[in-house]
N, C-alpha and C positions, 0 to 999 in steps of 0.2 A: 744540495747534494739532492741529485738525479737520479734516484734509486730505482731501475732494468732491470726483471728474474723472469729469463723466462726458458720454459723445460723443455723436451727436445723428447720426443718417444713417451713422452706419464704425464701427467698431472702434481703434481708436488702436494703434501696435504698440508695444512695451516703451520703445523707446528714446525717443520724444514724452511720455510719461510720465513714465520718467528724469529730463528734461528739464524738465519742470512742476514735477515735484514738487523737483530739486536748483532751482529760481530762486525758487517761492514760502518753502526753507526761510530764505529770506533777509531777509523779510517779519520777524521773526523781530528781526531789529538796529531795526526801524524803530518799533517797539511792540511792547511787550511781555506785552499783555494781549486779545492775538487771538485769538478766541475755535474759530469757524470759519472756512473759508475753501472757497467753493466755486466750480467750475474748472467750464465748460461750455463746449467746441468741438464746433463745427457746417460741417458744411459748407452752403455756403447757392448757391444757384441752380443744385440736384440735376439739374433738369432742362433745363437748356443745358449749352451745352461747358464754360463759365467753369464753374472751381469753387473759389467765395473760403470763403476760409477763417478763423470767424468766431470768436472767444475774447470771449466772458463771464467774468470773473471781479469776485467778491463775497467781499468780507473783514469781520467782524462779530466786533467789539467790543463790550462793556458799555457799551451808550449810543448806538452809531451802528455805522451800515453805509458801506462805500465800495462803488464798484461802478466797475468803465472795460468798456467793451465796444472792441475791436477787431477789425479787418476785412484779409489781402492775402490775401495767392498761397499765402505757407506760414504755418502753425501757428507757428512760432520765432518768426520775424517781427508777429505777431499778436497773442501773448502780453507780446513784449517791449514793444512800442506798449501795450497792456491796463493791462502791470506796472506802468510810466513812471508812466500816469497815476494807480492806484493808488497807490504809496511817495508821491508828492506829495500823494496827499492825506492822507492821515498824517501827512505833512509839516506841511499847513498844519494841520490841526487840533493838532496838538500844541504847534504856537507860540501860536494862538491860547488855547488852556490853560494856555500860560505865562505869556501875557499880562496 
């Protein structure tokens, strides 16, 4: 599984990158043919004082892509929310294939 983490408008610290990588590794338990995972960490509303942390996750498997986007006041919270969405999309897809 190829994991690509990109940051927009900031540099991620090692702790955040480690957190993301640790969580992404668990995706393999839900689908065994994941080719690539693209993760975008963005700061939204940079002009204003409120900084929303936006996380976008794209998961590529043969013949299908999954996408989720979430934003909150922390990257961890946004990432967890987007990850939950990805996991449920993968589970739904596998249930449809099994049926």
